[in-house]
N, C-alpha and C positions, 0 to 999 in steps of 0.2 A: 593345091592340097598336098600336105606332106604324106609321104609313104610310111606306113607303120606296120609292125608285126601284128599278128592276130593277138587278141587280148580279151580278158574278161572285163567287166565293169560297165555294162550297159545300164543306164539310169532312165527310169521311166517316172515322170511326175505327172500325176493325174488329179485334176480338179482341186488343187491345193489352195486353201484359204487359211488366213491367219489374222486375228484381230488382237490389238492391245487396247483394251477398253473400248472406246468408240472409234479408235483409229484402225482402219482396214489396211494392214500391211501387205497382205497378199490377197488377191481376188480371183479365184478360179483359175489357177495357173496350171497350164498343160505344156509339158515340154519332154521331148525324146532326145536322149544324148547317147549316140552310138559308142559302143566299146572302143577304146583306143583313139578316140577323137578328142579335139580341143574345142571347148565352148567358151566363149567370151561373153560376159554379160555386162552391158553398159547401160547407162541412164543417169539422170540427175540424182542428186542426194535425196534420200527419203523415198526412192522409188520402189524399194523392196528387194533390191539386189542381194544384200547381205543376209537379209531374213530368209530369202529363198535358199541361199547357200547353206545356212545353218539348219534348215529343215532336212537337208539331204543326209546328214548324219544324226538327226534327232536332237541337236543342241536346242532346237526350237520344235516344240510339239505342235502339230498342225491342228486347226480346229475342224478342218474338213479336207477330205481327199486322202490320197495314198501315194507313197513313194516306194519304188522297188529298185534294188540293184541286183541285176541278173533276175533270178527268180525269187528273191527273198525280199519280203516286206520290211521296211525299215521302222523299227520301233514296235512292231506288231508280229504276232504269229497267227497263223490261220488253223482253225479247227473246224472242219466241216465247212459250212458257209458263213462262219462268223470270225471276226478278228478280235484278238485280245492284246492289250498293251503288254509289252515285255516288262519284266522286272529290270531294274537298274543294272544289275550285274550282266543280264543278257544283252542289254543296250550297249554297255561298255565293250562287250565282246564283239558286237557288230561293228563298233566304231574302229576296231582294229583293221578293218577292211577300207577305211576311208581316212586318208591322211588330210590334216587341216592346217593351213598356214595362215596365221592371224596377222593383221596389219601391224600389231604392236609387239611382235616377236614372241612374247610370253615365254621366254627362256626362264629356267631356274637360276637366280643370281648366285646361289651358293654352290653351284656346280660348274665344273669346266665345260668346255665345248664338247669334249669327248663324252663326259658323263651325261650331259643333256641328251646326246644322241643315243647313248646306250641304255638309258633309264627304262624306256618303255618295253623293249623286248625282255628285260630282266623282270620288270614288274608283272608282265603277263606270262611269265614263264615259257617264253618262246625259245630263249637262248640262255645258255650259261653266261655268267659274268664275263668269263674269258672270251667266249664266242661273240657276245654282244659288244665288247670293246674292240675286238678285231673288225667286226662289221662296221662299227662306228668310224674307225680310221678309214675304211674303204669309202664310206659315204662322205666323210669330210674331204677326202681326196677328190671325190666326184664333184664337190662344190667349190674346190680350189682352196681348202682351208685345213689340210693335214698339218700344216706347220703351226697351226693355232690350237691343236688338240688339247693342250694342257693350260690354255688361257682361260681365266675366269670370264664367264659371259659378259659381265658388267664392264670388262676392259676392252671389249671388241666394238668396233664402229657399228653403226646402224646396219650398214650393208652386210657386214660380216655376221651380225647377229641373225639377220633374216636368212642368210645362207645356211647358217647352222640349224635354224628352224625348219628349213627345207629338208636338210639332211635328217633331222629327227622325224619329220613327217614320213619320210621314206623308210624308217628303221623297222617298221612293222610289215613291210612289204605289201602295201595296200593296193587294191584293184583301182581305187579312185583317189585323185588328189584335188582338194579344194583350196583355192587361193582367194582370201578376202582382202582385196586392194593391197597387195603385198608390198607396193612401193610407195604407198601414201604417206607413211611416216618417215621416209628417208629424205635426206638432203638430195638435191637434184644430181650432184656429181656421183652419188652412190646407186642411183636407180639402175644404170646400165649393168652393173655387175650381178644384180639380182635377176634382171630380165634375161641375161645370158644363160644363167642356170635354168631358168624356166623353159627357155627356148630348147636347151638340150633335152629336157624332160619331155617336151612335146613330141620328140622323135623316139621315145622310149617304149611306146605301146601302151602306157597307161592312159586311162581316161582322165582328162584335165578339165576342170571347170573353174574359170578365172574371172573374178569381179575386178574390174580396173577401169581407170580413166586414161590409160595409155592407148590411144587410138592407133597410133602408128604401129605399136606392138601388136595390137589386135589384128591389124591388117596382115601382118607378117606371119602370125602362126595359127590363126583361128581357122577351123573347119566350118564353124557356124558362129554367127554373132546374134545375140539376143538383146533387144532393146526394150527396157522397162520403163513405164511411167505409172505412178500412183498405184503400185501393187499389181499391175497387169503387164503382160507381154503384148506390146503394141506391134512389134515387127520382129521377125526372126528368119535367118536364111544364111547362105554363104556370104563371105565377105564382099564379093563383088556386087551382090544385091543390096545388102543393108548399109554398107559404108559408101559404096561408089554410086549407087543408084536406088536410094531409099524410096519406098512407095508412100509411106505415111508422112503427113506434114510435121508431126511431132518429132519424128526421127530426123527429118531435114532441119528443123529448127534447132535441135540439140546439137547436131553435127556442125551447123553453122557457128554455134557459140564456142565449140571446143576445138575446132581445127584451125 
């Protein structure tokens, strides 16, 4: 297990379910994610991994259950013994605590790398334009792309775009970072440069939750591995349990196919 500094960012997922019409995407999911830890979620396509990730910052509204980061309900406020859904403005403010890295980068094509990273702190009035640009340069340097600060995002390689997306996710100084299959849209030779940046972040003290098919990478950085099938968590635990000595037959079957 990696040694980390103390940090906020404890995630508590309690009895979470989500349906799309007749399809049960999540079924009574319970998961505790300690602050400053790295949790990797694996499983076959359609198992609910990305849906679960999107519920953590209320990109997907749950049908049942609750999610908290530290002592704050995500998407809701408590008044007495009742919960009320937050207005969109309040939800957007909550999301500043949760950085999200999409598999398809989602950069603004009309902005430079630096402008993409600086945009959110300016829009949320966290930093002046000058301060946001200075921070963006620092973050681009952190992901090895300071020399590409003035490049249009559409002129960057896939790996470079994803590293800019990671810098952008860090710009609001979130407690939690969510990665939704961050290498799945990349050519194989570009995967390593993105994984190296995520590995550095794994030592930073932030809470990381990563959906990925990169099993070797999961073995290297994860504090806990979560295996999902058909919207349910079938098995969870430390790397040496889930990946090296899985207890459930579905986990063993899945690993036999991907390793």
